[in-house]
C-alpha positions as CSV (number, residue, x, y, z in Angstrom):
1,M,-168.8,-13.4,11.5
2,I,-165.3,-12.9,13.5
3,I,-162.4,-14.4,11.4
4,T,-159.5,-16.1,13.6
5,K,-156.7,-18.3,12.8
6,E,-159.1,-21.6,13.2
7,N,-161.4,-20.1,10.0
8,L,-159.1,-17.9,7.7
9,G,-158.5,-19.8,4.7
10,G,-161.9,-21.2,3.8
11,L,-163.3,-21.1,1.1
12,G,-165.9,-18.8,1.5
13,S,-166.3,-17.1,4.9
14,F,-169.0,-14.6,4.9
15,K,-173.0,-14.5,4.4
16,L,-174.8,-11.3,2.8
17,G,-177.3,-10.9,5.6
18,Y,-180.3,-10.6,3.0
19,S,-181.1,-10.0,-0.7
20,R,-184.6,-9.1,-2.9
21,G,-184.2,-13.1,-3.8
22,L,-185.7,-16.0,-1.7
23,P,-183.1,-18.0,0.1
24,S,-182.0,-20.7,-1.5
25,Y,-183.1,-23.1,1.3
26,Q,-186.9,-21.9,0.1
27,A,-186.3,-21.3,-3.7
28,P,-187.8,-23.7,-5.9
29,K,-186.0,-26.4,-7.3
30,V,-185.0,-26.9,-10.9
31,F,-184.9,-30.5,-11.0
32,T,-187.4,-32.5,-9.5
33,N,-186.3,-35.7,-10.3
34,K,-183.1,-37.6,-11.0
35,K,-183.5,-38.6,-14.4
36,T,-184.5,-34.9,-15.5
37,E,-181.1,-33.9,-14.0
38,E,-179.6,-36.4,-16.0
39,Y,-181.4,-35.4,-19.2
40,F,-180.5,-31.8,-18.5
41,V,-176.9,-32.1,-17.6
42,T,-176.4,-34.4,-20.9
43,S,-178.5,-32.2,-23.0
44,L,-175.9,-29.4,-21.9
45,F,-173.0,-31.1,-23.9
46,A,-174.9,-32.5,-26.0
47,Q,-175.0,-28.6,-27.2
48,M,-171.5,-28.3,-26.8
49,L,-170.9,-31.3,-29.3
50,L,-173.3,-29.9,-31.5
51,Y,-170.9,-26.2,-31.6
52,N,-168.4,-28.4,-32.2
53,N,-169.5,-29.8,-35.5
54,Y,-171.5,-33.6,-34.0
55,P,-174.5,-34.1,-36.1
56,I,-176.5,-34.8,-33.0
57,I,-179.9,-35.9,-33.5
58,G,-181.0,-36.9,-30.2
59,V,-180.5,-37.3,-26.4
60,D,-182.1,-40.0,-24.1
61,V,-182.2,-41.1,-20.7
62,C,-181.6,-44.9,-19.7
63,E,-184.8,-46.4,-17.7
64,D,-181.7,-49.1,-16.6
65,D,-178.6,-47.7,-15.3
66,S,-178.0,-50.5,-12.7
67,N,-174.3,-52.0,-12.3
68,M,-172.5,-49.0,-13.4
69,G,-174.5,-48.5,-16.7
70,A,-175.0,-45.3,-18.7
71,D,-177.2,-43.1,-17.0
72,T,-178.1,-41.5,-20.6
73,I,-177.2,-41.5,-24.2
74,I,-176.2,-39.3,-27.0
75,K,-177.2,-40.0,-30.7
76,I,-174.9,-39.5,-33.1
77,L,-175.9,-39.4,-37.0
78,D,-173.3,-42.1,-38.9
79,K,-171.4,-42.4,-35.7
80,P,-171.5,-44.4,-32.4
81,T,-174.0,-43.6,-29.4
82,K,-172.1,-41.7,-26.8
83,E,-172.8,-43.4,-23.2
84,I,-172.8,-40.8,-20.4
85,Q,-172.7,-41.2,-16.9
86,V,-174.2,-38.2,-14.5
87,T,-173.0,-37.3,-11.1
88,R,-173.1,-34.6,-8.8
89,F,-170.8,-33.2,-7.0
90,T,-171.7,-32.2,-3.4
91,L,-169.7,-31.1,-0.5
92,T,-171.7,-33.7,2.0
93,E,-169.7,-32.3,5.5
94,Y,-170.6,-28.9,4.4
95,L,-174.1,-29.3,3.8
96,K,-174.3,-31.5,7.0
97,R,-173.1,-28.6,8.8
98,R,-175.6,-26.6,7.4
99,K,-178.5,-29.0,7.9
100,V,-177.3,-29.4,11.2
101,A,-177.7,-25.7,11.7
102,E,-181.2,-25.6,10.3
103,K,-182.9,-28.1,12.7
104,Q,-181.2,-26.0,15.8
105,V,-181.9,-22.3,14.1
106,H,-185.9,-23.8,14.5
107,K,-185.5,-25.2,18.1
108,L,-184.1,-21.9,19.1
109,I,-186.4,-19.5,17.8
110,E,-189.5,-22.0,19.0
111,N,-187.8,-21.0,22.6
112,I,-187.4,-17.1,22.1
113,L,-190.4,-17.3,20.9
114,A,-192.2,-18.4,24.5
115,L,-190.2,-15.5,26.1
116,T,-190.4,-12.8,23.9
117,K,-192.8,-11.4,20.4
118,V,-190.4,-10.1,17.7
119,E,-192.6,-7.2,16.3
120,F,-190.4,-6.7,13.3
121,P,-188.0,-8.5,10.8
122,I,-184.5,-9.3,11.8
123,N,-181.3,-11.5,11.6
124,V,-179.4,-12.3,14.2
125,T,-175.5,-13.5,13.8
126,I,-173.6,-15.5,16.8
127,N,-169.8,-14.8,16.5
128,T,-168.4,-17.4,17.3
129,Y,-164.8,-18.1,18.0
130,K,-164.2,-21.2,16.7
131,A,-165.1,-22.4,13.1
132,E,-164.9,-26.4,13.4
133,G,-168.2,-28.5,15.0
134,N,-170.9,-27.1,16.9
135,P,-169.7,-25.3,20.0
136,F,-173.3,-24.7,20.9
137,N,-174.0,-28.7,22.0
138,T,-175.5,-28.8,25.4
139,K,-178.9,-28.0,26.8
140,Q,-177.2,-25.6,29.1
141,L,-175.5,-23.4,26.4
142,K,-178.6,-23.4,24.0
143,N,-180.5,-22.0,27.1
144,L,-178.1,-19.3,27.6
145,L,-178.0,-18.8,24.2
146,V,-181.5,-18.1,24.2
147,Q,-181.5,-15.6,26.8
148,E,-178.9,-13.6,25.4
149,I,-180.8,-13.5,22.3
150,V,-183.8,-12.2,23.8
151,A,-181.5,-9.6,26.2
152,A,-180.3,-8.7,23.0
153,I,-183.5,-7.8,20.9
154,K,-185.0,-6.2,24.1
155,A,-182.5,-4.0,24.1
156,N,-182.9,-2.5,20.6
157,T,-186.6,-2.9,20.1
158,V,-186.8,0.7,19.2
159,A,-183.5,0.7,17.6
160,V,-183.1,-1.8,15.3
161,P,-186.5,-1.4,12.7
162,G,-185.5,0.3,9.6
163,S,-182.1,0.9,10.5
164,N,-179.2,0.4,8.0
165,N,-176.3,-0.1,11.5
166,F,-175.4,-3.0,12.9
167,F,-176.1,-3.6,16.8
168,N,-173.9,-5.4,18.6
169,H,-174.7,-7.0,21.9
170,A,-171.9,-8.2,24.3
171,V,-172.7,-11.5,25.9
172,N,-173.2,-11.3,29.6
173,S,-173.0,-14.8,30.6
174,E,-168.8,-16.2,31.2
175,K,-169.8,-19.4,30.5
176,L,-171.1,-18.6,27.3
177,K,-168.8,-15.6,26.4
178,A,-166.2,-18.2,25.8
179,I,-167.6,-19.5,22.9
180,A,-169.7,-16.6,21.5
181,P,-168.7,-13.3,22.5
182,L,-170.5,-11.0,20.5
183,I,-174.4,-11.0,19.2
184,T,-175.0,-9.0,16.1
185,L,-178.8,-7.8,15.1
186,Q,-179.4,-6.4,11.6
187,S,-182.8,-4.8,10.4
188,I,-184.0,-6.4,7.4
189,P,-185.6,-3.6,5.2
190,E,-189.0,-4.1,3.4
191,D,-189.4,-6.4,0.3
192,F,-186.4,-8.1,1.1
193,Y,-185.5,-11.7,2.1
194,S,-183.3,-12.8,5.2
195,N,-180.3,-15.6,4.0
196,F,-180.8,-16.5,7.0
197,Y,-183.0,-19.7,8.6
198,G,-185.8,-18.4,10.5
199,R,-189.6,-17.7,10.7
200,D,-191.8,-15.3,12.5
201,N,-189.3,-12.4,12.2
202,I,-186.4,-13.8,13.5
203,Y,-183.9,-15.2,11.8
204,I,-179.9,-17.1,13.3
205,D,-176.8,-17.3,11.8
206,L,-175.6,-19.9,14.1
207,D,-172.0,-19.2,12.2
208,F,-170.5,-22.6,13.1
209,D,-172.1,-23.6,9.6
210,N,-169.9,-20.7,7.6
211,I,-166.9,-21.4,7.3
212,G,-167.5,-22.2,4.1
213,F,-165.8,-25.5,2.5
214,T,-161.8,-26.7,2.8
215,Q,-159.9,-28.7,0.3
216,K,-159.8,-31.4,2.6
217,D,-163.7,-31.4,1.6
218,I,-162.8,-31.3,-2.0
219,E,-160.4,-34.2,-1.8
220,D,-162.9,-36.0,-0.4
221,E,-165.4,-35.6,-2.7
222,C,-163.5,-35.9,-5.7
223,L,-162.3,-39.4,-4.4
224,N,-166.1,-40.4,-3.2
225,I,-167.0,-39.6,-7.0
226,Y,-163.7,-41.6,-8.4
227,K,-164.4,-44.5,-6.3
228,K,-167.9,-44.7,-7.3
229,K,-168.1,-44.1,-11.2
230,N,-164.5,-45.4,-12.5
231,G,-164.6,-48.4,-14.2
232,G,-168.4,-48.1,-15.3
233,K,-169.6,-49.2,-18.9
234,A,-169.8,-45.6,-19.4
235,K,-167.0,-43.6,-21.5
236,T,-168.1,-40.3,-20.5
237,L,-168.7,-38.9,-17.0
238,L,-170.3,-35.6,-16.6
239,I,-170.3,-33.8,-13.1
240,W,-172.4,-31.0,-12.4
241,A,-172.7,-28.7,-9.5
242,D,-174.5,-26.0,-7.7
243,T,-172.9,-22.6,-8.4
244,F,-174.0,-21.4,-4.9
245,E,-173.2,-24.9,-3.1
246,I,-169.7,-24.3,-4.2
247,L,-169.9,-21.0,-3.0
248,Y,-169.2,-19.4,-6.7
249,K,-165.5,-21.0,-7.3
250,P,-165.2,-23.9,-9.0
251,E,-161.6,-23.6,-9.7
252,A,-160.4,-25.9,-6.8
253,I,-162.4,-28.5,-7.8
254,I,-161.5,-28.5,-11.1
255,E,-158.2,-28.6,-10.5
256,D,-158.6,-31.8,-8.0
257,L,-160.8,-33.3,-10.5
258,K,-158.3,-33.6,-12.7
259,I,-155.8,-35.6,-10.5
260,K,-158.5,-37.4,-9.4
261,F,-159.2,-38.6,-13.1
262,K,-156.4,-38.5,-15.2
263,D,-155.7,-42.0,-15.2
264,S,-159.7,-43.3,-14.9
265,T,-161.2,-45.6,-17.3
266,F,-163.3,-43.0,-18.9
267,E,-162.3,-41.4,-22.2
268,E,-163.7,-38.0,-21.4
269,V,-164.8,-36.2,-18.5
270,M,-166.6,-32.7,-18.3
271,F,-167.5,-30.4,-15.4
272,F,-170.5,-28.1,-15.2
273,N,-171.6,-25.6,-12.7
274,F,-175.0,-23.8,-12.5
275,Y,-177.5,-22.5,-10.2
276,S,-179.8,-25.2,-9.6
277,T,-183.0,-22.7,-7.8
278,M,-185.2,-20.6,-9.2
279,P,-185.2,-17.7,-10.5
280,L,-181.2,-17.8,-10.2
281,F,-181.5,-20.5,-12.8
282,L,-183.2,-18.2,-15.3
283,E,-179.7,-16.5,-15.6
284,F,-178.6,-19.3,-17.3
285,K,-174.5,-18.9,-16.1
286,I,-172.9,-22.2,-16.9
287,G,-169.9,-23.0,-16.2
288,T,-167.9,-25.6,-17.7
289,A,-164.4,-26.8,-17.9
290,Q,-162.8,-30.1,-19.6
291,I,-161.6,-32.3,-16.8
292,K,-160.2,-35.6,-19.0
């Protein structure tokens, strides 16, 4: 990826090409439904209360959480029940970019494989000038991109397999060059998985989904949660995020949530971040922060 003034300052701007674990989009999810998710997050909070000498006697999921009612309750010996609302922090626009890229990659690979066979697992990174939007938004540009990727693979069929080096292909098409001047190939070692979308030995990073997220993305989602949850019947709000989705950086999210919920109707607001896919979840690394 080329770092330019357009994407400098984004939170998270580099992808590792491969790893020993399955990429997040293929890894099994910990939560199979919303009720399980709500129960787990509430249980985390209950454990915190236990640690602080609250006599917790149980956690229940509410079957009817309509009309901004509680999602879960925590039962405390000789004290009023705690009614809880649980919600997930999701960077909607960032994830939309990833979904658009995934869909486009599948189509590109289909067209690439129609022109050449890829005999070895390979990462293909499209290095773009601009970080915003989808630059490959016409049929002509997509076809040109397919041709350039095929040319890059054919030119490096002997050199790439098993190599630890990156192989750069200068784009020849003048029209495409103005958007993406360089295509980089990287061999994926045996027993490793690509972190990019792909299949049949070819995995593509289109780059435009790789600008991370901005402060505005964070502020928009914090405001979205505030508008949806403020004024609810429960007095406690638990907000959680997938550590991988927020690129291991909860600090800016926590600070903006504190601003948004300072004068909310909730008596207490907590933020949790942890991995929600296997096997990373088994590391059980959980971040917590008191918002209010």
